[in-house]
PyMOL Python script that loads the backbone (N, CA, C, O; Angstrom):
from pymol import cmd

cmd.read_pdbstr("""\
ATOM      1  N   MET A   1     -15.688  -9.693  57.410  1.00  0.00           N
ATOM      2  CA  MET A   1     -16.421  -8.388  57.516  1.00  0.00           C
ATOM      3  C   MET A   1     -17.639  -8.496  56.470  1.00  0.00           C
ATOM      4  O   MET A   1     -17.520  -8.861  55.300  1.00  0.00           O
ATOM      5  N   PRO A   2     -18.825  -8.114  57.103  1.00  0.00           N
ATOM      6  CA  PRO A   2     -20.089  -8.164  56.609  1.00  0.00           C
ATOM      7  C   PRO A   2     -20.128  -7.640  55.084  1.00  0.00           C
ATOM      8  O   PRO A   2     -19.354  -6.752  54.725  1.00  0.00           O
ATOM      9  N   LYS A   3     -20.866  -8.102  54.384  1.00  0.00           N
ATOM     10  CA  LYS A   3     -21.094  -7.639  52.984  1.00  0.00           C
ATOM     11  C   LYS A   3     -21.776  -6.255  53.113  1.00  0.00           C
ATOM     12  O   LYS A   3     -21.448  -5.381  52.311  1.00  0.00           O
ATOM     13  N   ASP A   4     -22.656  -6.006  54.017  1.00  0.00           N
ATOM     14  CA  ASP A   4     -23.236  -4.908  53.945  1.00  0.00           C
ATOM     15  C   ASP A   4     -23.335  -4.463  55.442  1.00  0.00           C
ATOM     16  O   ASP A   4     -23.497  -5.305  56.326  1.00  0.00           O
ATOM     17  N   TRP A   5     -23.223  -2.971  55.744  1.00  0.00           N
ATOM     18  CA  TRP A   5     -23.064  -2.729  57.118  1.00  0.00           C
ATOM     19  C   TRP A   5     -24.322  -2.846  58.012  1.00  0.00           C
ATOM     20  O   TRP A   5     -24.253  -2.774  59.239  1.00  0.00           O
ATOM     21  N   ARG A   6     -25.521  -3.036  57.303  1.00  0.00           N
ATOM     22  CA  ARG A   6     -26.870  -3.327  58.014  1.00  0.00           C
ATOM     23  C   ARG A   6     -26.760  -4.676  58.532  1.00  0.00           C
ATOM     24  O   ARG A   6     -27.539  -4.976  59.436  1.00  0.00           O
ATOM     25  N   ASP A   7     -25.777  -5.707  58.044  1.00  0.00           N
ATOM     26  CA  ASP A   7     -25.827  -6.787  58.632  1.00  0.00           C
ATOM     27  C   ASP A   7     -25.089  -7.095  60.034  1.00  0.00           C
ATOM     28  O   ASP A   7     -25.080  -8.173  60.627  1.00  0.00           O
ATOM     29  N   SER A   8     -24.501  -5.945  60.401  1.00  0.00           N
ATOM     30  CA  SER A   8     -23.807  -5.891  61.771  1.00  0.00           C
ATOM     31  C   SER A   8     -24.643  -5.141  62.740  1.00  0.00           C
ATOM     32  O   SER A   8     -24.123  -4.813  63.807  1.00  0.00           O
ATOM     33  N   LEU A   9     -25.911  -4.823  62.488  1.00  0.00           N
ATOM     34  CA  LEU A   9     -26.864  -4.078  63.543  1.00  0.00           C
ATOM     35  C   LEU A   9     -27.531  -5.462  64.145  1.00  0.00           C
ATOM     36  O   LEU A   9     -27.642  -6.577  63.636  1.00  0.00           O
ATOM     37  N   ASP A  10     -27.900  -4.985  65.338  1.00  0.00           N
ATOM     38  CA  ASP A  10     -28.738  -5.909  66.126  1.00  0.00           C
ATOM     39  C   ASP A  10     -30.122  -5.934  65.509  1.00  0.00           C
ATOM     40  O   ASP A  10     -30.567  -5.107  64.713  1.00  0.00           O
ATOM     41  N   THR A  11     -30.755  -7.031  66.004  1.00  0.00           N
ATOM     42  CA  THR A  11     -31.901  -7.242  65.359  1.00  0.00           C
ATOM     43  C   THR A  11     -33.086  -6.086  65.397  1.00  0.00           C
ATOM     44  O   THR A  11     -33.737  -5.761  64.405  1.00  0.00           O
ATOM     45  N   GLU A  12     -33.234  -5.575  66.604  1.00  0.00           N
ATOM     46  CA  GLU A  12     -34.123  -4.767  66.890  1.00  0.00           C
ATOM     47  C   GLU A  12     -33.832  -3.338  65.921  1.00  0.00           C
ATOM     48  O   GLU A  12     -34.727  -2.823  65.250  1.00  0.00           O
ATOM     49  N   SER A  13     -32.528  -2.848  65.978  1.00  0.00           N
ATOM     50  CA  SER A  13     -32.086  -1.731  65.090  1.00  0.00           C
ATOM     51  C   SER A  13     -32.288  -2.065  63.548  1.00  0.00           C
ATOM     52  O   SER A  13     -32.666  -1.222  62.735  1.00  0.00           O
ATOM     53  N   ALA A  14     -32.001  -3.360  63.240  1.00  0.00           N
ATOM     54  CA  ALA A  14     -32.374  -3.702  61.878  1.00  0.00           C
ATOM     55  C   ALA A  14     -33.758  -3.651  61.390  1.00  0.00           C
ATOM     56  O   ALA A  14     -34.084  -3.221  60.284  1.00  0.00           O
ATOM     57  N   HIS A  15     -34.644  -4.171  62.389  1.00  0.00           N
ATOM     58  CA  HIS A  15     -36.194  -4.000  62.189  1.00  0.00           C
ATOM     59  C   HIS A  15     -36.574  -2.552  62.011  1.00  0.00           C
ATOM     60  O   HIS A  15     -37.262  -2.149  61.073  1.00  0.00           O
ATOM     61  N   ASP A  16     -36.027  -1.711  63.080  1.00  0.00           N
ATOM     62  CA  ASP A  16     -36.366  -0.305  62.924  1.00  0.00           C
ATOM     63  C   ASP A  16     -35.985   0.318  61.613  1.00  0.00           C
ATOM     64  O   ASP A  16     -36.784   1.031  61.005  1.00  0.00           O
ATOM     65  N   LEU A  17     -34.695   0.042  61.136  1.00  0.00           N
ATOM     66  CA  LEU A  17     -34.209   0.725  60.026  1.00  0.00           C
ATOM     67  C   LEU A  17     -34.991   0.285  58.691  1.00  0.00           C
ATOM     68  O   LEU A  17     -35.176   1.048  57.743  1.00  0.00           O
ATOM     69  N   ASN A  18     -35.379  -0.915  58.743  1.00  0.00           N
ATOM     70  CA  ASN A  18     -36.215  -1.570  57.523  1.00  0.00           C
ATOM     71  C   ASN A  18     -37.593  -0.913  57.736  1.00  0.00           C
ATOM     72  O   ASN A  18     -38.165  -0.550  56.708  1.00  0.00           O
ATOM     73  N   ASP A  19     -38.198  -0.711  58.885  1.00  0.00           N
ATOM     74  CA  ASP A  19     -39.530   0.129  58.992  1.00  0.00           C
ATOM     75  C   ASP A  19     -39.564   1.465  58.438  1.00  0.00           C
ATOM     76  O   ASP A  19     -40.518   1.958  57.837  1.00  0.00           O
ATOM     77  N   LEU A  20     -38.344   2.069  58.709  1.00  0.00           N
ATOM     78  CA  LEU A  20     -38.345   3.550  58.226  1.00  0.00           C
ATOM     79  C   LEU A  20     -38.127   3.568  56.711  1.00  0.00           C
ATOM     80  O   LEU A  20     -38.627   4.435  55.994  1.00  0.00           O
ATOM     81  N   ILE A  21     -37.379   2.599  56.270  1.00  0.00           N
ATOM     82  CA  ILE A  21     -37.114   2.548  54.809  1.00  0.00           C
ATOM     83  C   ILE A  21     -38.382   2.328  53.977  1.00  0.00           C
ATOM     84  O   ILE A  21     -38.658   2.921  52.934  1.00  0.00           O
ATOM     85  N   VAL A  22     -39.183   1.298  54.649  1.00  0.00           N
ATOM     86  CA  VAL A  22     -40.382   1.016  53.965  1.00  0.00           C
ATOM     87  C   VAL A  22     -41.223   2.128  54.109  1.00  0.00           C
ATOM     88  O   VAL A  22     -42.021   2.345  53.198  1.00  0.00           O
ATOM     89  N   SER A  23     -41.193   2.965  55.198  1.00  0.00           N
ATOM     90  CA  SER A  23     -42.175   4.158  55.337  1.00  0.00           C
ATOM     91  C   SER A  23     -41.573   5.312  54.328  1.00  0.00           C
ATOM     92  O   SER A  23     -42.392   6.128  53.904  1.00  0.00           O
ATOM     93  N   ALA A  24     -40.397   5.421  53.973  1.00  0.00           N
ATOM     94  CA  ALA A  24     -39.984   6.361  53.069  1.00  0.00           C
ATOM     95  C   ALA A  24     -40.298   6.004  51.697  1.00  0.00           C
ATOM     96  O   ALA A  24     -40.308   6.861  50.813  1.00  0.00           O
ATOM     97  N   LEU A  25     -40.573   4.687  51.459  1.00  0.00           N
ATOM     98  CA  LEU A  25     -40.687   4.168  50.015  1.00  0.00           C
ATOM     99  C   LEU A  25     -41.925   4.773  49.513  1.00  0.00           C
ATOM    100  O   LEU A  25     -42.032   4.911  48.294  1.00  0.00           O
ATOM    101  N   LYS A  26     -42.928   5.174  50.329  1.00  0.00           N
ATOM    102  CA  LYS A  26     -44.067   5.743  49.642  1.00  0.00           C
ATOM    103  C   LYS A  26     -43.994   7.062  49.019  1.00  0.00           C
ATOM    104  O   LYS A  26     -44.883   7.623  48.380  1.00  0.00           O
ATOM    105  N   HIS A  27     -42.679   7.536  49.320  1.00  0.00           N
ATOM    106  CA  HIS A  27     -42.415   8.851  48.609  1.00  0.00           C
ATOM    107  C   HIS A  27     -41.390   8.671  47.308  1.00  0.00           C
ATOM    108  O   HIS A  27     -40.661   9.539  46.829  1.00  0.00           O
ATOM    109  N   ARG A  28     -41.533   7.428  46.921  1.00  0.00           N
ATOM    110  CA  ARG A  28     -40.502   7.088  45.982  1.00  0.00           C
ATOM    111  C   ARG A  28     -40.351   7.879  44.723  1.00  0.00           C
ATOM    112  O   ARG A  28     -39.271   8.188  44.219  1.00  0.00           O
ATOM    113  N   GLN A  29     -41.733   8.228  44.189  1.00  0.00           N
ATOM    114  CA  GLN A  29     -41.819   8.999  43.036  1.00  0.00           C
ATOM    115  C   GLN A  29     -41.161  10.482  43.241  1.00  0.00           C
ATOM    116  O   GLN A  29     -40.704  11.129  42.299  1.00  0.00           O
ATOM    117  N   ALA A  30     -41.170  10.831  44.284  1.00  0.00           N
ATOM    118  CA  ALA A  30     -40.692  12.114  44.800  1.00  0.00           C
ATOM    119  C   ALA A  30     -39.140  12.086  44.612  1.00  0.00           C
ATOM    120  O   ALA A  30     -38.599  12.901  43.865  1.00  0.00           O
ATOM    121  N   TYR A  31     -38.359  11.050  45.363  1.00  0.00           N
ATOM    122  CA  TYR A  31     -37.065  11.004  45.528  1.00  0.00           C
ATOM    123  C   TYR A  31     -36.431  10.430  44.137  1.00  0.00           C
ATOM    124  O   TYR A  31     -35.242  10.623  43.883  1.00  0.00           O
ATOM    125  N   ASP A  32     -37.282   9.720  43.258  1.00  0.00           N
ATOM    126  CA  ASP A  32     -36.571   9.352  42.004  1.00  0.00           C
ATOM    127  C   ASP A  32     -36.406  10.463  40.999  1.00  0.00           C
ATOM    128  O   ASP A  32     -35.541  10.410  40.124  1.00  0.00           O
ATOM    129  N   LYS A  33     -37.261  11.488  41.135  1.00  0.00           N
ATOM    130  CA  LYS A  33     -36.992  12.589  40.295  1.00  0.00           C
ATOM    131  C   LYS A  33     -35.994  13.579  40.809  1.00  0.00           C
ATOM    132  O   LYS A  33     -35.721  14.598  40.175  1.00  0.00           O
ATOM    133  N   SER A  34     -35.470  13.288  41.917  1.00  0.00           N
ATOM    134  CA  SER A  34     -34.332  14.181  42.562  1.00  0.00           C
ATOM    135  C   SER A  34     -33.095  13.993  41.672  1.00  0.00           C
ATOM    136  O   SER A  34     -32.943  13.070  40.872  1.00  0.00           O
ATOM    137  N   GLY A  35     -32.217  15.006  41.924  1.00  0.00           N
ATOM    138  CA  GLY A  35     -30.843  14.860  41.316  1.00  0.00           C
ATOM    139  C   GLY A  35     -30.061  13.759  41.986  1.00  0.00           C
ATOM    140  O   GLY A  35     -29.299  13.067  41.311  1.00  0.00           O
ATOM    141  N   ASP A  36     -30.208  13.564  43.265  1.00  0.00           N
ATOM    142  CA  ASP A  36     -29.438  12.707  44.182  1.00  0.00           C
ATOM    143  C   ASP A  36     -30.581  11.984  44.973  1.00  0.00           C
ATOM    144  O   ASP A  36     -30.916  12.357  46.098  1.00  0.00           O
ATOM    145  N   PRO A  37     -31.187  10.879  44.292  1.00  0.00           N
ATOM    146  CA  PRO A  37     -32.268  10.150  44.867  1.00  0.00           C
ATOM    147  C   PRO A  37     -31.796   9.645  46.488  1.00  0.00           C
ATOM    148  O   PRO A  37     -32.660   9.674  47.365  1.00  0.00           O
ATOM    149  N   ARG A  38     -30.530   9.235  46.790  1.00  0.00           N
ATOM    150  CA  ARG A  38     -30.239   8.837  47.927  1.00  0.00           C
ATOM    151  C   ARG A  38     -30.351   9.836  49.026  1.00  0.00           C
ATOM    152  O   ARG A  38     -30.849   9.592  50.125  1.00  0.00           O
ATOM    153  N   VAL A  39     -29.831  11.024  48.634  1.00  0.00           N
ATOM    154  CA  VAL A  39     -29.850  12.215  49.619  1.00  0.00           C
ATOM    155  C   VAL A  39     -31.500  12.515  49.881  1.00  0.00           C
ATOM    156  O   VAL A  39     -31.893  12.790  51.015  1.00  0.00           O
ATOM    157  N   ALA A  40     -32.275  12.450  48.916  1.00  0.00           N
ATOM    158  CA  ALA A  40     -33.675  12.808  48.725  1.00  0.00           C
ATOM    159  C   ALA A  40     -34.243  11.681  49.722  1.00  0.00           C
ATOM    160  O   ALA A  40     -35.043  12.058  50.579  1.00  0.00           O
ATOM    161  N   GLN A  41     -33.948  10.569  49.677  1.00  0.00           N
ATOM    162  CA  GLN A  41     -34.740   9.435  50.326  1.00  0.00           C
ATOM    163  C   GLN A  41     -34.163   9.562  51.752  1.00  0.00           C
ATOM    164  O   GLN A  41     -34.837   8.981  52.602  1.00  0.00           O
ATOM    165  N   LEU A  42     -33.113  10.164  52.173  1.00  0.00           N
ATOM    166  CA  LEU A  42     -32.620  10.351  53.412  1.00  0.00           C
ATOM    167  C   LEU A  42     -33.509  11.420  54.147  1.00  0.00           C
ATOM    168  O   LEU A  42     -33.886  11.261  55.308  1.00  0.00           O
ATOM    169  N   TRP A  43     -33.820  12.543  53.368  1.00  0.00           N
ATOM    170  CA  TRP A  43     -34.470  13.656  53.819  1.00  0.00           C
ATOM    171  C   TRP A  43     -36.062  13.443  54.226  1.00  0.00           C
ATOM    172  O   TRP A  43     -36.706  13.976  55.131  1.00  0.00           O
ATOM    173  N   LEU A  44     -36.467  12.462  53.221  1.00  0.00           N
ATOM    174  CA  LEU A  44     -37.887  12.025  53.334  1.00  0.00           C
ATOM    175  C   LEU A  44     -37.993  10.951  54.488  1.00  0.00           C
ATOM    176  O   LEU A  44     -39.087  10.695  54.991  1.00  0.00           O
ATOM    177  N   ALA A  45     -36.838  10.337  54.892  1.00  0.00           N
ATOM    178  CA  ALA A  45     -36.974   9.440  56.047  1.00  0.00           C
ATOM    179  C   ALA A  45     -37.065  10.330  57.315  1.00  0.00           C
ATOM    180  O   ALA A  45     -37.662   9.977  58.332  1.00  0.00           O
ATOM    181  N   PHE A  46     -36.483  11.402  57.180  1.00  0.00           N
ATOM    182  CA  PHE A  46     -36.450  12.399  58.396  1.00  0.00           C
ATOM    183  C   PHE A  46     -37.865  12.952  58.430  1.00  0.00           C
ATOM    184  O   PHE A  46     -38.386  13.187  59.520  1.00  0.00           O
ATOM    185  N   VAL A  47     -38.498  13.167  57.314  1.00  0.00           N
ATOM    186  CA  VAL A  47     -40.013  13.604  57.293  1.00  0.00           C
ATOM    187  C   VAL A  47     -40.889  12.784  58.001  1.00  0.00           C
ATOM    188  O   VAL A  47     -41.835  13.210  58.664  1.00  0.00           O
ATOM    189  N   GLU A  48     -40.533  11.412  57.844  1.00  0.00           N
ATOM    190  CA  GLU A  48     -41.328  10.254  58.335  1.00  0.00           C
ATOM    191  C   GLU A  48     -41.104  10.200  59.891  1.00  0.00           C
ATOM    192  O   GLU A  48     -42.045   9.946  60.643  1.00  0.00           O
ATOM    193  N   LEU A  49     -39.934  10.427  60.316  1.00  0.00           N
ATOM    194  CA  LEU A  49     -39.629  10.502  61.643  1.00  0.00           C
ATOM    195  C   LEU A  49     -40.252  11.866  62.460  1.00  0.00           C
ATOM    196  O   LEU A  49     -40.748  11.889  63.586  1.00  0.00           O
ATOM    197  N   TYR A  50     -40.080  12.839  61.633  1.00  0.00           N
ATOM    198  CA  TYR A  50     -40.864  14.049  62.284  1.00  0.00           C
ATOM    199  C   TYR A  50     -42.337  13.802  62.342  1.00  0.00           C
ATOM    200  O   TYR A  50     -42.931  14.082  63.382  1.00  0.00           O
ATOM    201  N   LYS A  51     -43.017  13.275  61.262  1.00  0.00           N
ATOM    202  CA  LYS A  51     -44.475  12.860  61.504  1.00  0.00           C
ATOM    203  C   LYS A  51     -44.546  12.017  62.704  1.00  0.00           C
ATOM    204  O   LYS A  51     -45.365  12.463  63.508  1.00  0.00           O
ATOM    205  N   ARG A  52     -43.956  10.941  63.089  1.00  0.00           N
ATOM    206  CA  ARG A  52     -43.967  10.026  64.050  1.00  0.00           C
ATOM    207  C   ARG A  52     -43.856  10.782  65.470  1.00  0.00           C
ATOM    208  O   ARG A  52     -44.569  10.504  66.435  1.00  0.00           O
ATOM    209  N   ASN A  53     -42.883  11.757  65.459  1.00  0.00           N
ATOM    210  CA  ASN A  53     -42.507  12.427  66.664  1.00  0.00           C
ATOM    211  C   ASN A  53     -43.901  13.395  66.921  1.00  0.00           C
ATOM    212  O   ASN A  53     -44.463  13.348  68.015  1.00  0.00           O
ATOM    213  N   ALA A  54     -44.342  14.160  65.963  1.00  0.00           N
ATOM    214  CA  ALA A  54     -45.467  15.041  66.123  1.00  0.00           C
ATOM    215  C   ALA A  54     -46.442  14.352  66.673  1.00  0.00           C
ATOM    216  O   ALA A  54     -47.004  14.826  67.660  1.00  0.00           O
ATOM    217  N   ALA A  55     -46.883  12.953  66.085  1.00  0.00           N
ATOM    218  CA  ALA A  55     -47.972  12.348  66.574  1.00  0.00           C
ATOM    219  C   ALA A  55     -47.800  11.881  68.021  1.00  0.00           C
ATOM    220  O   ALA A  55     -48.765  11.794  68.781  1.00  0.00           O
ATOM    221  N   LEU A  56     -46.544  11.582  68.385  1.00  0.00           N
ATOM    222  CA  LEU A  56     -46.311  11.256  69.733  1.00  0.00           C
ATOM    223  C   LEU A  56     -46.630  12.318  70.646  1.00  0.00           C
ATOM    224  O   LEU A  56     -47.292  12.185  71.676  1.00  0.00           O
ATOM    225  N   GLU A  57     -46.029  13.574  70.130  1.00  0.00           N
ATOM    226  CA  GLU A  57     -46.381  14.844  70.962  1.00  0.00           C
ATOM    227  C   GLU A  57     -47.757  15.082  71.281  1.00  0.00           C
ATOM    228  O   GLU A  57     -48.169  15.412  72.393  1.00  0.00           O
ATOM    229  N   LYS A  58     -48.455  14.898  70.243  1.00  0.00           N
ATOM    230  CA  LYS A  58     -49.781  15.208  70.255  1.00  0.00           C
ATOM    231  C   LYS A  58     -50.600  14.322  71.242  1.00  0.00           C
ATOM    232  O   LYS A  58     -51.473  14.805  71.963  1.00  0.00           O
ATOM    233  N   ARG A  59     -50.244  12.883  71.237  1.00  0.00           N
ATOM    234  CA  ARG A  59     -50.688  12.088  72.020  1.00  0.00           C
ATOM    235  C   ARG A  59     -50.440  12.211  73.525  1.00  0.00           C
ATOM    236  O   ARG A  59     -51.234  11.855  74.395  1.00  0.00           O
ATOM    237  N   LEU A  60     -49.153  12.800  73.734  1.00  0.00           N
ATOM    238  CA  LEU A  60     -48.485  13.183  75.016  1.00  0.00           C
ATOM    239  C   LEU A  60     -49.365  14.285  75.633  1.00  0.00           C
ATOM    240  O   LEU A  60     -49.756  14.178  76.795  1.00  0.00           O
ATOM    241  N   GLU A  61     -49.656  15.266  74.920  1.00  0.00           N
ATOM    242  CA  GLU A  61     -50.368  16.463  75.252  1.00  0.00           C
ATOM    243  C   GLU A  61     -51.735  16.166  75.683  1.00  0.00           C
ATOM    244  O   GLU A  61     -52.240  16.677  76.684  1.00  0.00           O
ATOM    245  N   ALA A  62     -52.347  15.305  74.887  1.00  0.00           N
ATOM    246  CA  ALA A  62     -53.930  14.779  75.148  1.00  0.00           C
ATOM    247  C   ALA A  62     -53.545  14.102  76.414  1.00  0.00           C
ATOM    248  O   ALA A  62     -54.229  14.559  77.329  1.00  0.00           O
ATOM    249  N   CYS A  63     -52.787  13.271  76.786  1.00  0.00           N
ATOM    250  CA  CYS A  63     -52.766  12.499  77.984  1.00  0.00           C
ATOM    251  C   CYS A  63     -52.380  13.538  79.365  1.00  0.00           C
ATOM    252  O   CYS A  63     -52.892  13.393  80.475  1.00  0.00           O
ATOM    253  N   GLU A  64     -51.467  14.495  79.043  1.00  0.00           N
ATOM    254  CA  GLU A  64     -51.269  15.348  79.955  1.00  0.00           C
ATOM    255  C   GLU A  64     -52.644  16.251  80.404  1.00  0.00           C
ATOM    256  O   GLU A  64     -52.977  16.521  81.559  1.00  0.00           O
ATOM    257  N   GLU A  65     -53.258  16.591  79.299  1.00  0.00           N
ATOM    258  CA  GLU A  65     -54.655  17.296  79.517  1.00  0.00           C
ATOM    259  C   GLU A  65     -55.485  16.594  80.321  1.00  0.00           C
ATOM    260  O   GLU A  65     -56.045  17.138  81.273  1.00  0.00           O
ATOM    261  N   ARG A  66     -55.634  15.440  80.051  1.00  0.00           N
ATOM    262  CA  ARG A  66     -56.480  14.368  80.835  1.00  0.00           C
ATOM    263  C   ARG A  66     -56.082  14.257  82.235  1.00  0.00           C
ATOM    264  O   ARG A  66     -56.965  14.312  83.091  1.00  0.00           O
ATOM    265  N   LEU A  67     -54.841  14.105  82.581  1.00  0.00           N
ATOM    266  CA  LEU A  67     -54.164  14.082  83.729  1.00  0.00           C
ATOM    267  C   LEU A  67     -54.244  15.371  84.639  1.00  0.00           C
ATOM    268  O   LEU A  67     -54.521  15.345  85.838  1.00  0.00           O
ATOM    269  N   PHE A  68     -53.982  16.419  83.954  1.00  0.00           N
ATOM    270  CA  PHE A  68     -53.837  17.679  84.768  1.00  0.00           C
ATOM    271  C   PHE A  68     -54.731  18.696  84.337  1.00  0.00           C
ATOM    272  O   PHE A  68     -54.600  19.854  84.732  1.00  0.00           O
ATOM    273  N   GLY A  69     -55.667  18.330  83.523  1.00  0.00           N
ATOM    274  CA  GLY A  69     -56.651  19.356  83.036  1.00  0.00           C
ATOM    275  C   GLY A  69     -55.979  20.446  82.055  1.00  0.00           C
ATOM    276  O   GLY A  69     -54.992  20.150  81.381  1.00  0.00           O
ATOM    277  N   LYS A  70     -56.450  21.459  82.024  1.00  0.00           N
ATOM    278  CA  LYS A  70     -55.979  22.446  81.022  1.00  0.00           C
ATOM    279  C   LYS A  70     -54.799  23.227  81.711  1.00  0.00           C
ATOM    280  O   LYS A  70     -54.274  24.147  81.084  1.00  0.00           O
ATOM    281  N   LYS A  71     -54.417  22.945  82.807  1.00  0.00           N
ATOM    282  CA  LYS A  71     -53.271  23.656  83.319  1.00  0.00           C
ATOM    283  C   LYS A  71     -52.095  23.483  82.721  1.00  0.00           C
ATOM    284  O   LYS A  71     -51.807  22.308  82.491  1.00  0.00           O
ATOM    285  N   GLU A  72     -51.329  24.296  82.401  1.00  0.00           N
ATOM    286  CA  GLU A  72     -50.145  24.161  81.543  1.00  0.00           C
ATOM    287  C   GLU A  72     -49.066  23.368  82.168  1.00  0.00           C
ATOM    288  O   GLU A  72     -48.761  23.602  83.338  1.00  0.00           O
ATOM    289  N   ARG A  73     -48.528  22.552  81.564  1.00  0.00           N
ATOM    290  CA  ARG A  73     -47.458  21.614  82.066  1.00  0.00           C
ATOM    291  C   ARG A  73     -46.294  22.286  82.775  1.00  0.00           C
ATOM    292  O   ARG A  73     -45.836  21.789  83.805  1.00  0.00           O
ATOM    293  N   SER A  74     -45.728  23.575  82.169  1.00  0.00           N
ATOM    294  CA  SER A  74     -44.823  24.202  82.803  1.00  0.00           C
ATOM    295  C   SER A  74     -45.141  24.814  84.218  1.00  0.00           C
ATOM    296  O   SER A  74     -44.363  24.947  85.162  1.00  0.00           O
ATOM    297  N   SER A  75     -46.435  25.145  84.139  1.00  0.00           N
ATOM    298  CA  SER A  75     -47.054  25.629  85.549  1.00  0.00           C
ATOM    299  C   SER A  75     -46.874  24.562  86.503  1.00  0.00           C
ATOM    300  O   SER A  75     -46.344  24.871  87.570  1.00  0.00           O
ATOM    301  N   ILE A  76     -47.260  23.210  86.292  1.00  0.00           N
ATOM    302  CA  ILE A  76     -47.497  22.100  86.974  1.00  0.00           C
ATOM    303  C   ILE A  76     -46.011  21.795  87.542  1.00  0.00           C
ATOM    304  O   ILE A  76     -45.773  21.482  88.709  1.00  0.00           O
ATOM    305  N   LEU A  77     -45.147  21.927  86.607  1.00  0.00           N
ATOM    306  CA  LEU A  77     -43.612  21.635  86.984  1.00  0.00           C
ATOM    307  C   LEU A  77     -43.177  22.660  87.903  1.00  0.00           C
ATOM    308  O   LEU A  77     -42.420  22.399  88.838  1.00  0.00           O
ATOM    309  N   ASN A  78     -43.634  23.833  87.669  1.00  0.00           N
ATOM    310  CA  ASN A  78     -42.991  25.051  88.716  1.00  0.00           C
ATOM    311  C   ASN A  78     -43.837  24.759  90.185  1.00  0.00           C
ATOM    312  O   ASN A  78     -43.314  24.997  91.273  1.00  0.00           O
ATOM    313  N   ASP A  79     -45.083  24.263  90.056  1.00  0.00           N
ATOM    314  CA  ASP A  79     -45.697  23.983  91.442  1.00  0.00           C
ATOM    315  C   ASP A  79     -44.921  22.935  92.141  1.00  0.00           C
ATOM    316  O   ASP A  79     -44.690  22.951  93.350  1.00  0.00           O
ATOM    317  N   LEU A  80     -44.493  21.930  91.224  1.00  0.00           N
ATOM    318  CA  LEU A  80     -43.958  20.715  92.162  1.00  0.00           C
ATOM    319  C   LEU A  80     -42.413  21.190  92.490  1.00  0.00           C
ATOM    320  O   LEU A  80     -41.897  20.620  93.452  1.00  0.00           O
ATOM    321  N   GLU A  81     -41.742  22.019  91.903  1.00  0.00           N
ATOM    322  CA  GLU A  81     -40.326  22.464  92.139  1.00  0.00           C
ATOM    323  C   GLU A  81     -40.597  23.329  93.477  1.00  0.00           C
ATOM    324  O   GLU A  81     -39.828  23.249  94.435  1.00  0.00           O
ATOM    325  N   ASN A  82     -41.596  24.057  93.483  1.00  0.00           N
ATOM    326  CA  ASN A  82     -41.848  25.079  94.819  1.00  0.00           C
ATOM    327  C   ASN A  82     -42.537  24.191  95.842  1.00  0.00           C
ATOM    328  O   ASN A  82     -42.741  24.750  96.920  1.00  0.00           O
ATOM    329  N   TYR A  83     -42.888  23.089  95.751  1.00  0.00           N
ATOM    330  CA  TYR A  83     -43.411  22.230  96.833  1.00  0.00           C
ATOM    331  C   TYR A  83     -42.424  21.727  97.810  1.00  0.00           C
ATOM    332  O   TYR A  83     -42.787  21.005  98.739  1.00  0.00           O
TER     333      TYR A  83
END
""", "prot")
cmd.dss("prot")
cmd.show_as("cartoon", "prot")
cmd.util.cbc("prot")
cmd.orient("prot")
């Protein structure tokens, strides 16, 4: 049995997890002051994931605007469904 549960992760997942941990480390001063630093670190990892997701959504919106103009995506989807 592995010493650490992370040892049983595939290489890509282990790399992704390490990347997220490193990303959350920049908030160390905040979570070290918490009553439960492990839980606070987890929440800060969620914040980092949220930021990444928001950045991706923003990039996607910019791509959609370039492709379809200012017409809203939902309107385009309706047009496609009605075609």
